[in-house]
C-alpha positions in Angstrom: -24.6 23.1 7.2 -21.9 20.6 8.2 -19.8 19.7 11.2 -16.4 21.0 11.9 -14.0 18.1 12.1 -10.5 19.1 11.1 -8.8 21.7 13.2 -5.2 22.7 13.8 -3.3 25.9 14.4 -3.8 26.9 10.8 -6.9 25.2 9.5 -10.5 24.1 9.8 -12.2 21.8 7.3 -15.9 21.3 6.9 -17.9 18.3 5.6 -21.6 18.1 5.0 -22.1 14.6 6.4 -25.1 13.9 4.2 -24.1 14.9 0.8 -20.9 16.6 -0.3 -17.6 18.2 0.6 -17.7 21.9 1.3 -14.8 24.0 0.0 -12.6 26.0 2.4 -10.2 28.9 1.8 -7.4 27.4 3.8 -5.3 24.2 3.7 -4.6 22.1 6.8 -0.9 22.0 7.5 -0.8 18.2 7.5 -3.3 17.7 4.7 -0.5 16.9 2.2 1.1 14.1 4.2 -1.8 12.8 6.4 0.2 10.8 9.0 2.3 9.1 6.4 -0.6 8.4 4.1 -2.8 6.8 6.7 -5.7 9.3 7.3 -8.3 8.8 4.6 -11.3 11.0 5.4 -10.0 13.7 7.8 -9.5 14.1 11.5 -12.5 14.0 13.8 -14.7 12.8 11.0 -18.3 12.9 12.4 -19.2 9.5 10.8 -16.2 7.9 12.3 -16.9 9.5 15.6 -20.4 8.0 15.5 -18.9 4.6 14.7 -16.4 5.0 17.4 -19.1 5.6 20.0 -21.5 2.8 18.9 -22.3 -0.2 21.1 -20.6 -2.5 18.6 -17.3 -0.5 18.8 -17.4 -0.3 22.6 -17.9 -4.1 22.8 -15.1 -4.7 20.3 -12.7 -2.5 22.4 -13.4 -3.6 25.9 -14.2 -7.3 25.1 -11.6 -7.8 22.4 -11.8 -11.5 21.2 -8.9 -13.8 20.3 -10.2 -14.1 16.8 -8.5 -17.3 15.8 -10.4 -19.2 18.5 -13.3 -17.1 19.7 -14.6 -14.7 17.0 -17.6 -12.7 17.9 -20.9 -13.8 16.4 -21.1 -10.7 14.2 -17.5 -10.7 13.0 -18.3 -12.4 9.7 -20.9 -9.8 9.0 -18.4 -7.0 9.9 -16.0 -8.4 7.4 -18.6 -8.9 4.7 -20.0 -5.4 5.0 -16.6 -3.7 5.4 -13.3 -5.2 4.4 -14.7 -7.7 1.9 -17.2 -5.1 0.4 -14.2 -3.4 -1.2 -12.1 -6.5 -2.0 -10.0 -6.3 -5.2 -11.6 -7.9 -8.2 -11.1 -11.6 -8.3 -10.2 -11.9 -4.6 -13.1 -12.8 -2.3 -11.4 -13.9 1.0 -9.4 -12.0 3.6 -7.0 -12.7 6.4 -6.9 -9.9 8.9 -3.8 -8.6 10.6 -2.5 -5.8 12.7 -0.2 -3.6 10.6 1.3 -3.4 7.1 4.4 -5.4 8.1 2.2 -8.0 9.7 0.1 -8.2 6.5 3.1 -8.9 4.3 4.6 -11.3 6.8 1.5 -13.4 7.0 1.1 -13.3 3.2 4.6 -14.7 2.9 3.8 -17.5 5.3 0.6 -18.2 3.2 2.7 -18.4 0.1 5.2 -20.8 1.6 2.5 -23.1 3.0 0.8 -23.0 -0.4 4.0 -24.0 -2.1 4.6 -27.0 0.2 1.0 -28.0 0.0 1.2 -28.1 -3.8 4.3 -30.3 -3.5 2.8 -32.8 -1.1 -0.6 -33.0 -2.8 -3.9 -32.1 -1.3 -4.0 -35.1 0.9 -0.4 -35.1 1.8 0.5 -35.3 5.5 3.6 -34.0 7.3 6.3 -36.7 7.6 7.9 -37.6 10.9 11.2 -36.2 9.5 9.6 -32.9 8.7 8.0 -32.6 12.1 11.3 -33.4 13.8 13.6 -31.3 11.6 11.5 -28.1 11.8 12.1 -28.0 15.5 15.9 -27.7 14.7 15.2 -25.0 12.0 16.5 -27.6 9.5 15.3 -29.1 6.2 13.0 -30.7 5.2 10.7 -29.3 7.8 12.1 -25.8 7.5 12.7 -25.8 3.7 14.8 -23.4 1.7 12.2 -21.2 0.0 12.3 -17.5 -1.0 10.3 -14.4 -1.6 11.6 -12.2 -4.4 11.3 -8.4 -4.0 12.6 -5.4 -6.0 15.4 -2.9 -5.6 14.2 0.1 -3.6 11.0 -1.7 -2.5 9.7 -1.4 1.0 7.5 -4.1 2.7 8.0 -3.5 6.4 10.3 -4.0 9.3 9.5 -7.5 10.8 12.0 -10.3 10.2 10.4 -11.7 7.0 9.1 -8.5 5.6 12.5 -6.7 6.4 14.3 -9.3 4.2 12.2 -8.0 1.3 12.7 -4.3 2.2 15.4 -2.7 0.0 14.8 1.0 0.4 17.2 2.3 3.2 20.1 0.7 5.1 18.9 2.2 8.4 15.9 -0.1 8.3 18.1 -3.2 7.9 21.4 -2.6 9.6 22.4 -5.1 12.3 19.3 -7.3 11.7 19.9 -10.9 10.3 18.1 -11.6 7.1 17.0 -14.3 4.8 19.0 -14.9 1.6 16.3 -13.9 -0.8 16.6 -12.5 -4.3 16.3 -8.8 -5.3 15.2 -8.0 -8.8 15.7 -4.7 -10.6 12.8 -2.3 -10.7 12.6 -0.1 -13.8 14.3 3.2 -13.6 12.1 5.3 -15.9 13.1 8.5 -17.5 10.8 11.5 -17.6 8.8 12.9 -19.3 7.4 9.5 -20.2 6.3 10.6 -23.7 9.8 11.6 -24.6 11.5 8.4 -23.5 8.8 5.8 -24.4 11.2 3.5 -26.3 14.0 3.7 -23.7 11.5 3.0 -20.9 10.0 0.1 -22.7 13.5 -1.4 -23.2 14.3 -0.8 -19.5 11.1 -2.6 -18.4 11.9 -5.5 -20.7 15.4 -5.7 -19.3 14.0 -5.9 -15.7 11.5 -8.6 -16.6 14.2 -10.7 -18.3 16.5 -10.3 -15.3 13.6 -11.2 -12.9 13.0 -14.4 -14.9 16.6 -15.3 -14.8 16.9 -14.7 -11.1 13.8 -16.9 -10.3 15.1 -19.7 -12.5 18.7 -19.6 -11.2 18.2 -18.8 -7.5 19.7 -21.4 -5.2 16.2 -22.3 -3.8 12.7 -22.1 -5.2 11.0 -18.7 -5.2 7.5 -19.2 -3.8 6.3 -15.7 -4.5 7.2 -12.2 -5.8 6.1 -9.2 -3.9 5.9 -5.7 -5.5 4.4 -2.3 -4.8 2.3 -0.6 -7.5 4.4 2.5 -6.8 7.5 2.2 -4.7 6.4 4.6 -2.0 9.3 4.6 0.5 12.0 4.0 -2.1 11.5 7.2 -4.1 7.9 7.0 -5.5 9.1 4.9 -8.4 6.6 4.0 -11.1 6.4 1.4 -13.9 3.9 1.0 -16.7 0.9 -1.3 -16.8 2.7 -3.3 -19.5 5.5 -4.0 -17.0 3.1 -5.3 -14.4 1.2 -7.4 -16.9 4.5 -8.8 -18.0 5.4 -9.6 -14.4 2.0 -11.3 -13.9 2.5 -13.3 -17.1 6.0 -14.3 -15.8 4.7 -15.5 -12.4 1.9 -17.5 -14.0 4.4 -19.1 -16.4 6.9 -20.0 -13.6 4.1 -21.1 -11.2 5.1 -18.4 -8.7 2.6 -16.4 -6.6 2.3 -12.6 -7.1 1.8 -10.5 -4.0 0.8 -6.9 -4.6 1.7 -4.7 -1.6 -1.0 -2.0 -1.5 -0.3 -0.9 2.1 0.4 2.7 1.0 -1.2 2.8 -2.4 -4.6 1.3 -1.5 -7.9 2.8 -0.5 -8.4 5.4 -3.2 -5.3 7.6 -3.3 -4.4 6.8 -6.9 -7.9 7.5 -8.2 -8.8 3.8 -8.1 -9.7 2.0 -4.9 -6.7 -0.3 -5.4 -3.8 1.0 -7.4 -3.3 -2.3 -9.3 -6.6 -1.8 -10.9 -4.8 0.7 -13.2 -2.9 -2.2 -14.8 -5.9 -3.9 -16.3 -4.4 -7.4 -15.6 -5.8 -10.4 -17.4 -5.8 -12.3 -14.2 -5.8 -10.9 -10.6 -2.8 -11.0 -8.2 -2.7 -14.0 -5.9 -2.6 -11.9 -2.8 -3.1 -8.2 -2.1 -1.9 -6.7 1.2 -3.4 -3.6 2.8 -3.2 -1.3 5.8 -2.6 2.5 6.4 -5.8 4.3 5.1 -7.8 1.1 5.9 -6.8 1.7 9.6 -6.7 -2.1 9.8 -4.6 -4.6 7.9 -4.4 -8.0 6.2 -4.3 -9.6 2.8 -6.9 -10.5 0.3 -6.8 -13.8 -1.7 -9.0 -15.9 -3.9 -7.5 -19.4 -4.1 -8.9 -21.5 -1.2 -5.5 -23.4 -1.1 -4.0 -20.2 0.4 -6.1 -21.0 3.5 -4.0 -23.1 6.0 -5.1 -26.7 5.9 -4.6 -27.2 9.6 -5.4 -25.2 12.7 -2.7 -22.9 14.3 -0.5 -22.7 11.2 -1.4 -19.1 10.5 -2.2 -17.8 14.0 -1.7 -15.4 16.8 -3.8 -14.3 19.7 -5.5 -11.3 18.0 -5.4 -12.0 14.2 -6.7 -8.6 13.6 -8.8 -6.2 15.6 -12.7 -6.0 15.3 -12.6 -2.4 16.4 -10.4 -1.5 13.4 -12.5 -3.6 11.1 -15.5 -1.5 12.2 -13.6 1.7 11.7 -12.7 0.6 8.1 -16.3 -0.2 7.5 -17.3 3.4 8.5 -14.4 4.7 6.3 -15.8 2.8 3.3 -19.2 4.2 3.9 -17.9 7.7 3.8 -15.8 7.0 0.7 -18.8 5.5 -1.1 -21.3 8.1 -0.1 -19.1 11.0 -1.2 -17.6 9.2 -4.2 -14.2 10.1 -2.9 -12.3 7.8 -5.2 -13.6 9.6 -8.3 -13.2 12.9 -6.4 -9.5 12.1 -5.8 -8.9 11.2 -9.4 -10.4 14.6 -10.5 -8.5 16.6 -7.8 -5.3 14.7 -8.7 -5.7 15.7 -12.4 -6.1 19.3 -11.4 -3.1 19.2 -9.1 -0.9 17.5 -11.6 -1.7 20.1 -14.2 -0.7 22.8 -11.8 2.5 21.0 -10.9 3.4 20.5 -14.5 3.2 24.2 -15.0 5.5 24.8 -12.0 7.9 22.2 -13.3 8.2 24.1 -16.6 8.6 27.4 -14.8 11.2 26.1 -12.2 13.0 23.2 -13.9 15.9 23.5 -11.4 13.6 23.0 -8.5 11.1 20.4 -9.8 12.4 17.4 -11.8 11.0 14.1 -13.0 7.4 15.0 -12.1 5.4 11.7 -12.0 2.0 10.4 -11.1 -0.1 11.6 -14.0 -3.4 9.7 -13.9 -2.6 8.4 -10.4 -5.0 10.6 -8.4 -3.1 12.6 -5.8 -0.3 10.1 -5.6 2.2 12.5 -7.1 5.9 13.1 -6.7 8.9 14.8 -8.1 12.6 15.0 -7.5 14.3 18.0 -5.9 18.0 18.7 -5.9 17.6 20.3 -2.4 14.7 18.1 -1.1 15.3 18.3 2.6 15.7 22.1 2.5 12.5 22.3 0.4 10.5 20.2 3.0 11.8 22.4 5.8 10.8 25.6 4.0 7.3 24.1 3.3 6.8 23.6 7.0 7.7 27.3 7.4 4.7 28.2 5.2 2.4 25.9 7.1 2.4 22.8 4.9 3.8 19.4 5.9 5.0 17.5 2.8 6.9 14.2 2.9 10.0 12.9 1.2 11.0 9.4 0.0 14.1 7.8 -1.4 17.1 10.0 -1.9 15.5 13.1 -3.5 11.8 12.6 -4.0 9.1 14.9 -2.7 5.9 12.9 -2.3 2.3 14.2 -1.9 -0.1 12.1 0.2 -3.2 14.1 0.7 -6.4 12.7 2.3 -9.2 11.7 0.0 -11.1 14.8 1.0 -8.4 17.1 -0.4 -10.1 19.5 -2.9 -9.1 21.6 -5.8 -9.3 24.6 -3.5 -6.6 23.0 -1.3 -4.6 22.1 -4.4 -4.6 25.7 -5.5 -3.3 26.8 -2.1 -0.6 24.1 -2.1 0.5 25.2 -5.6 0.7 28.8 -4.4 2.9 27.8 -1.4 5.2 25.6 -3.5 5.8 28.6 -5.8 6.3 30.9 -2.8 9.1 28.6 -1.6 10.6 28.3 -5.0 10.7 32.1 -5.3 12.2 32.7 -1.8 
């Protein structure tokens, strides 16, 4: 049979470690939120437990190297067979980090260094004035450059990443910030089929305003950062056409495109990386990741995004080999059980059920969204906080985002059986 690896006061989940998922008749209470979208293949997964007790893992934990100076002899192979084995199409290099905020922060630094490297030329050296002025936080050594983000976006809480976070005041209050531009993110109307023309016009408006902001900002915009789905700001979506338009715009204006896949990455949308849904004609310049990967960093393709001198992009740890080993084991589970395809199919089943509930209870479930996006589904609720509280009362932990959104973030092992129980419990709360 299998090994019991998911237990809580109300649930047990089983997995056959060799072949396939085994259905259960109960739904784990935290299955629908999964530690803020960060648990990919269940608690106490036997394959991850094996990886966690391996000699390689023990060595990585108790003899943790300062990767920037002294990487272990097997670290390149760990990356090649794990993190880089699932690199987004067109991106074949990685810089490892510690968390999502860190991944974005270091991606921004890479973008700024790339911008100045391009200005100086490949063989350009730092001037004496640049070296002296940067120590005073002054130009030209500390130049005025910006990262553009979007209204309601979330990219972390470190100093640089917080300047691009626009989701909630509580994240930003009292913290000094950079004067960086904020572009409008499309506010789509639902159902999409009914408002196709209006939504297309809204996306075009946003692209035009984005272009104008980049061209008119008081300093050069080195990069634009965007989430495939604005996960903390309300689960806000845009069409593939919008993202292709943004990619075309960044190419036209010679600005880097950073796609923040910290929450959307690693299979939850029915693609390993959510931006694969867009069908871009050229890949993003950088893609950041964390959460379900259990590690963090950014992928890139252009070698000029590598620092051209030592210690420019550096800290003691620069990632964690133990977490890279864990992600490698996660990838093995995902691939063996075909969990990305599984999530796409389960998500389609779940969305269909939610669509029926939305038609039956229009006052409770509004603006249902996430069709074709795996289990990365959300809707708006006029009494969202009360709904979340009542769901906990029936044994299911569901998350919120933005002002009124209910967001679902199941693990990749979430099954149709669990979706049916979730739908049952949602209707039970609606009826109460």
